[in-house]
C-alpha positions in Angstrom: 106.1 84.2 71.1 104.5 86.8 74.0 103.2 83.6 76.4 106.9 81.3 75.5 109.9 84.8 76.1 107.9 85.4 79.5 108.3 81.5 80.2 111.5 81.3 79.0 112.7 84.2 80.4 111.2 82.8 84.2 113.7 79.4 83.3 116.8 82.0 83.1 115.8 83.6 85.7 116.0 80.4 87.8 119.3 80.1 86.7 118.8 77.4 84.6 120.9 78.1 80.7 120.7 74.7 79.0 117.1 73.9 77.9 115.9 70.5 75.1 112.9 71.5 73.4 110.5 69.0 72.3 107.2 69.2 70.5 105.1 66.8 69.3 105.4 67.2 65.6 109.0 68.0 65.3 110.4 65.5 63.5 108.2 65.7 60.2 107.1 69.5 61.0 110.8 71.7 62.4 109.8 74.6 61.9 108.2 75.4 64.7 111.3 74.2 67.0 113.3 75.9 65.6 111.7 79.3 66.1 111.4 78.0 70.0 115.8 77.7 70.1 116.4 80.8 68.1 114.2 82.7 70.1 115.7 80.4 73.3 119.3 81.7 71.7 118.5 85.4 71.4 117.6 85.5 75.0 120.8 83.6 76.1 120.5 80.2 76.8 123.6 78.6 76.3 122.7 75.3 75.4 119.2 74.9 73.3 118.8 71.0 72.1 116.3 70.6 69.6 114.7 66.9 69.4 114.5 67.5 65.3 118.8 67.9 65.7 119.3 65.2 68.4 116.9 62.3 67.3 114.6 63.5 64.0 112.3 59.8 64.5 108.4 60.3 64.8 108.1 58.8 68.9 107.6 62.2 70.7 108.6 60.6 74.6 112.2 59.1 73.5 112.5 62.0 71.3 111.9 64.1 74.3 114.1 61.9 76.9 117.0 62.3 74.3 116.7 66.1 73.6 116.6 66.5 77.2 119.9 64.2 78.5 121.8 65.9 74.9 120.6 69.5 77.3 122.2 68.2 80.3 125.2 66.3 79.2 126.4 68.2 76.0 127.2 71.3 78.0 129.6 69.1 80.3 130.7 67.8 77.6 132.6 71.2 76.2 133.8 71.8 79.0 135.5 69.0 79.9 136.5 69.4 76.0 137.8 73.2 76.2 139.9 71.8 79.9 141.4 68.8 77.3 142.4 71.3 74.8 143.8 74.2 77.3 146.6 71.2 78.8 148.6 71.9 75.3 150.8 74.6 73.4 147.9 76.1 71.1 144.8 74.1 72.4 145.2 71.3 69.7 143.9 73.7 66.9 146.4 72.2 64.0 146.1 68.4 65.5 142.9 66.8 64.4 141.0 65.5 67.9 138.2 62.6 67.5 136.3 61.4 70.6 134.6 58.0 70.7 130.7 58.2 70.4 128.1 55.8 72.0 128.2 54.0 68.4 131.7 53.2 68.0 132.5 55.9 65.8 135.1 58.6 66.3 133.7 62.2 66.1 135.4 65.7 65.5 134.9 68.3 69.0 132.5 70.4 67.0 130.2 67.0 66.4 130.7 65.7 69.5 127.4 66.2 72.4 126.3 63.9 75.2 123.5 62.0 73.8 126.8 60.2 72.1 128.2 60.2 74.7 126.6 58.4 76.7 128.4 54.8 76.4 131.5 56.3 74.8 134.1 55.1 77.6 132.6 51.4 77.0 132.3 51.2 73.2 135.8 52.2 73.8 137.1 49.4 75.2 134.5 47.5 73.1 136.0 48.2 69.7 139.8 47.9 71.3 139.1 44.2 72.5 137.6 43.5 68.9 140.4 44.9 66.8 143.0 43.7 69.0 142.7 40.0 70.2 143.4 37.2 67.8 144.5 33.8 67.7 147.0 31.9 66.9 146.8 28.1 65.7 144.1 28.2 68.4 145.8 30.1 71.1 144.0 33.6 73.0 146.2 36.2 71.1 146.7 39.0 73.0 143.7 41.2 74.4 143.2 45.2 75.5 142.7 46.5 78.7 139.2 44.9 78.6 139.1 41.9 79.7 138.2 39.8 76.3 137.7 35.3 77.2 137.1 33.5 74.5 136.4 30.0 73.1 140.1 28.5 72.0 139.3 26.9 68.9 137.4 30.1 68.0 138.5 31.9 64.5 140.8 35.1 64.5 139.2 38.6 64.4 138.5 39.3 60.8 135.1 37.5 61.1 136.0 34.4 59.5 136.2 31.2 61.1 138.5 28.5 62.2 137.1 24.3 62.3 133.4 25.9 61.3 132.9 28.1 63.9 132.3 31.9 64.5 134.3 34.0 66.7 133.0 34.5 69.8 134.1 37.2 72.6 132.7 38.3 75.6 134.2 41.8 76.6 134.3 41.8 80.9 135.4 46.4 81.7 135.3 45.7 85.6 135.7 49.2 87.4 134.9 51.1 90.7 131.5 51.1 91.0 130.1 49.0 87.6 131.1 46.4 85.2 130.1 46.4 81.6 129.6 43.2 79.5 130.0 43.3 75.6 130.0 40.5 72.9 131.3 40.3 69.7 131.0 37.7 66.9 133.6 39.2 63.4 131.2 42.5 63.5 130.5 45.2 65.8 126.1 44.9 67.2 123.8 47.7 67.7 121.4 48.9 69.1 119.6 51.7 68.8 116.9 52.9 72.2 118.2 51.7 75.5 117.4 52.6 79.0 120.0 54.2 80.7 119.0 55.1 84.9 114.6 55.1 83.5 115.8 57.1 80.9 115.4 55.3 77.1 117.6 57.5 74.7 116.8 56.8 70.7 121.1 56.5 69.9 123.0 54.5 68.3 125.0 52.8 70.6 127.0 49.5 70.7 125.1 46.7 72.4 126.9 47.1 75.6 125.0 46.0 79.2 125.8 47.6 82.9 125.7 45.8 85.8 125.7 48.1 89.0 128.3 46.5 90.9 132.7 47.1 90.5 135.6 46.2 91.8 135.5 48.7 94.3 131.6 47.5 95.2 130.8 46.7 98.7 127.9 43.9 99.9 126.1 43.9 102.8 123.9 41.5 104.8 121.1 41.9 107.4 118.7 40.7 109.1 115.1 42.0 108.7 
């Protein structure tokens, strides 16, 4: 532990205050990660993401990527949440404050972390159009801000069918620099491992595909 303390001190001296701790067999034997985490917190690290806590799965590499993403993103999320709360009387202490996660579920402030929030924005659009899109006599009804298209004779969004044809909805959520595309067919579709910006994340997420082109994107053509 003495050598580890020296190495961690060098990291702190370099101005880094957030770390991910990833040990090979932590998914089945987390004690060593816990020891390293306690030491890191004692030495002054503000964010310590232990891989067996973030995602208790056997595969070390994606588990490590997920812990690293959590260590990087969580401090920014906590800073945002603190700024958001400070804009209200008493900091919303007596209000149930929930945030959308990548899997389409809601999390309280103390349970909202970086690796669960990567697709929280697109997930909100997915859940929104899935819950609000409706049909009356086979005609398209109200849709959410996330554009949704469907077959005109599709079923209501409760997952039932009309004329033996299941509900088919495509979500097309265009932002300034990217577009999120998803599908709703009567139930939420999830993936449990995804790659974002070359980083493999092990965490439940709604099955949303992002295209790197949006409303503010420009396409240039050059010879040669």
